C-alpha positions as CSV (number, residue, x, y, z in Angstrom):
1,X,65.3,222.3,272.3
2,X,69.0,222.1,271.7
3,X,71.3,225.1,271.1
4,X,72.5,225.4,267.6
5,X,76.1,226.7,267.1
6,X,76.4,230.1,265.3
7,X,79.5,231.5,263.7
8,X,79.5,235.2,263.0
9,X,81.8,236.5,260.3
10,X,82.2,240.3,260.1
11,X,84.3,241.9,257.3
12,X,85.5,245.4,258.3
13,X,87.1,247.8,255.9
14,X,87.4,251.4,257.1
15,X,84.6,250.9,259.7
16,X,86.0,253.2,262.4
17,X,82.6,254.9,262.8
18,X,80.6,251.6,263.2
19,X,82.7,248.6,264.3
20,X,82.8,249.5,268.0
21,X,79.0,249.5,268.3
22,X,78.8,246.2,266.4
23,X,81.4,244.6,268.7
24,X,79.7,245.9,271.8
25,X,76.3,244.4,270.7
26,X,78.0,241.1,269.9
27,X,79.6,241.1,273.4
28,X,76.1,241.5,274.9
29,X,74.5,238.6,273.2
30,X,72.4,236.5,275.6
31,X,73.2,233.0,274.4
32,X,75.4,230.2,275.8
33,X,79.1,231.3,275.2
34,X,80.0,227.8,274.1
35,X,77.6,227.9,271.3
36,X,78.7,230.8,269.2
37,X,82.0,232.3,267.8
38,X,82.8,235.7,266.3
39,X,85.4,236.2,263.6
40,X,86.2,239.8,262.5
41,X,88.1,240.2,259.3
42,X,89.8,243.5,258.9
43,X,90.6,244.0,255.3
44,X,92.8,246.7,253.9
45,X,91.6,249.6,256.2
46,X,93.4,252.9,256.0
47,X,91.6,254.4,259.0
48,X,91.9,253.3,262.6
49,X,89.5,250.3,262.3
50,X,92.2,247.9,263.3
51,X,93.0,249.8,266.5
52,X,89.3,250.0,267.5
53,X,88.9,246.3,267.0
54,X,92.0,245.6,269.1
55,X,90.7,247.9,271.8
56,X,87.1,246.6,272.1
57,X,87.1,243.0,270.9
58,X,87.2,240.5,273.8
59,X,89.7,237.6,273.8
60,X,87.2,235.0,272.6
61,X,86.7,236.9,269.3
62,X,89.0,235.8,266.6
63,X,90.6,238.7,264.7
64,X,92.3,238.2,261.3
65,X,93.6,240.7,258.8
66,X,93.9,240.6,255.0
67,X,95.7,243.2,252.9
68,X,93.2,243.5,250.0
69,X,90.0,245.6,250.3
70,X,87.6,243.0,248.9
71,X,84.5,241.9,250.8
72,X,84.3,238.5,249.2
73,X,87.9,237.7,250.0
74,X,87.4,238.9,253.6
75,X,84.3,236.6,254.0
76,X,86.1,233.6,252.5
77,X,89.0,234.1,254.7
78,X,86.8,234.4,257.8
79,X,85.0,231.2,256.6
80,X,88.3,229.3,256.7
81,X,88.5,230.0,260.5
82,X,84.9,228.9,261.2
83,X,84.6,225.8,263.3
84,X,83.9,222.5,261.4
85,X,81.1,221.6,263.8
86,X,79.3,225.0,263.4
87,X,75.7,224.7,262.4
88,X,75.1,228.1,260.7
89,X,77.3,230.9,259.5
90,X,76.1,234.4,259.7
91,X,77.9,236.9,257.4
92,X,77.3,240.3,259.0
93,X,78.1,243.7,257.7
94,X,80.1,245.8,260.1
95,X,77.4,248.5,260.3
96,X,74.7,245.9,261.2
97,X,74.1,244.6,264.7
98,X,72.0,242.2,266.8
99,X,70.1,242.9,270.0
100,X,70.9,240.5,272.8
101,X,68.1,238.0,272.2
102,X,68.5,237.4,268.5
103,X,70.4,234.2,268.7
104,X,67.7,232.7,270.9
105,X,65.1,233.8,268.5
106,X,66.9,232.5,265.5
107,X,67.7,229.2,267.3
108,X,64.0,228.7,268.1
109,X,63.0,229.5,264.5
110,X,65.4,227.1,262.9
111,X,64.5,224.3,265.3
112,X,60.8,224.8,264.7
113,X,61.4,224.7,261.0
114,X,64.1,222.0,260.9
115,X,61.8,219.7,258.8
116,X,61.8,222.2,255.9
117,X,65.3,221.7,254.5
118,X,66.3,225.3,255.2
119,X,69.8,226.2,254.0
120,X,70.0,230.0,253.7
121,X,68.1,233.0,254.7
122,X,67.6,236.6,255.6
123,X,66.0,238.5,258.5
124,X,64.0,241.7,258.5
125,X,66.0,244.8,259.3
126,X,65.3,247.9,261.3
127,X,67.0,251.2,260.4
128,X,69.7,252.9,262.6
129,X,68.9,255.8,263.2
130,X,65.3,254.5,263.5
131,X,63.1,257.4,262.1
132,X,59.7,256.8,260.7
133,X,60.8,257.7,257.2
134,X,63.6,255.2,257.3
135,X,61.3,252.5,258.7
136,X,59.0,253.0,255.7
137,X,61.9,252.4,253.3
138,X,63.2,249.4,255.3
139,X,59.7,247.9,255.2
140,X,59.8,248.1,251.5
141,X,63.3,246.6,251.3
142,X,62.4,243.8,253.7
143,X,59.3,243.0,251.7
144,X,61.5,242.9,248.5
145,X,64.1,240.6,250.0
146,X,61.3,238.3,251.2
147,X,59.6,238.1,247.8
148,X,62.8,237.8,245.7
149,X,64.6,235.5,248.2
150,X,67.6,237.9,248.3
151,X,69.6,239.4,251.1
152,X,71.4,242.6,252.3
153,X,73.6,243.4,255.3
154,X,73.3,239.9,256.6
155,X,73.3,236.3,255.1
156,X,72.6,233.2,257.2
157,X,73.9,230.1,255.6
158,X,74.1,226.4,256.8
159,X,77.6,225.5,257.5
160,X,77.8,222.3,255.5
161,X,76.8,224.1,252.3
162,X,79.9,226.3,252.6
163,X,82.2,223.3,252.2
164,X,81.5,223.4,248.4
165,X,80.6,227.0,247.7
166,X,82.3,230.4,248.4
167,X,81.8,234.0,247.6
168,X,83.0,235.0,244.1
169,X,86.1,237.1,244.7
170,X,85.8,238.7,241.2
171,X,82.7,240.5,242.3
172,X,82.2,243.5,244.5
173,X,78.5,243.8,243.8
174,X,75.9,241.0,244.0
175,X,78.4,238.5,245.3
176,X,75.9,237.7,248.1
177,X,73.1,237.2,245.5
178,X,75.2,234.7,243.6
179,X,76.1,232.7,246.6
180,X,72.5,232.6,247.9
181,X,71.2,231.4,244.4
182,X,73.8,228.6,244.6
183,X,72.4,227.6,248.0
184,X,68.9,227.6,246.8
185,X,69.7,224.9,244.2
186,X,69.7,222.3,246.9
187,X,68.0,223.9,249.9
188,X,65.2,226.4,250.8
189,X,65.4,230.1,251.6
190,X,63.9,231.5,254.8
191,X,62.9,234.9,255.9
192,X,62.7,235.6,259.7
193,X,60.7,238.7,260.7
194,X,62.3,240.1,263.8
195,X,62.8,243.3,265.8
196,X,66.3,242.3,266.9
197,X,68.4,243.3,263.9
198,X,69.4,246.8,262.9
199,X,71.4,248.2,260.0
200,X,72.8,251.6,259.4
201,X,71.1,254.0,256.9
202,X,74.4,255.6,256.0
203,X,74.3,254.6,252.3
204,X,70.7,255.8,251.8
205,X,71.4,259.1,253.6
206,X,74.6,259.7,251.5
207,X,73.3,258.7,248.2
208,X,69.6,259.4,248.5
209,X,66.9,256.8,249.1
210,X,65.4,256.9,245.6
211,X,68.9,257.2,243.9
212,X,70.3,254.2,245.8
213,X,67.3,252.1,244.8
214,X,67.8,252.9,241.1
215,X,71.5,252.2,241.4
216,X,70.8,248.8,242.8
217,X,68.2,248.0,240.2
218,X,70.6,249.1,237.4
219,X,73.5,247.1,238.7
220,X,71.4,244.0,239.4
221,X,70.3,243.6,235.8
222,X,73.8,243.8,234.4
223,X,75.5,240.6,233.1
224,X,77.9,238.9,235.4
225,X,80.8,239.9,233.1
226,X,79.7,243.6,233.5
227,X,79.3,243.2,237.2
228,X,82.8,242.0,237.5
229,X,83.9,245.4,236.2
230,X,81.8,247.3,238.6
231,X,83.8,249.0,241.3
232,X,81.0,249.2,244.0
233,X,81.6,252.4,245.9
234,X,82.3,252.0,249.6
235,X,80.2,254.5,251.7
236,X,81.7,255.7,254.9
């Protein structure tokens, strides 16, 4: 089995409380160094995110900065730096991280299913902090993502698809859903069950688990024109 090349793009806006852990986890990935790259895009932070990135990111990470606080712009700018010979691009939220064996697991899964014309996908997430109550909610969201072929916190997309499509920079909500649907026009969606990916519960804790669910449902069913006017609140 060959090693696929993975490119990880991490947008980071005011992520001083989370980016260090994400960087440390990426540094500890157990996968051949010549077969992955990490690109961190600091975008318009007003805290000390940039200083933390500079302090903890190793020299083989690529760090870029953009002035505007816009996650779609940050992802698109990171995509411009991705190697042309990369196989898969992983867009990762700054409060989401992998355990050390994740790339091996993902590589095995994609190779085993290479005959299925996979082009985009999602993985199951575990909560951080990992309480029983949070696991119950995350189980619900994982099931919903699987059934609806949608993503949150992480999008895994085949590199060649991203030569023609990009994140819609006029959207601050559901921009990932729009791009994933574009990918699904020509390729298949996959969902990988794993115990190697964790995502922060900060938004749910701050907003309330039920309230956040209703916010997402309400926003999701708005027209695209209305979504363009939504200023999706950043939770820190």
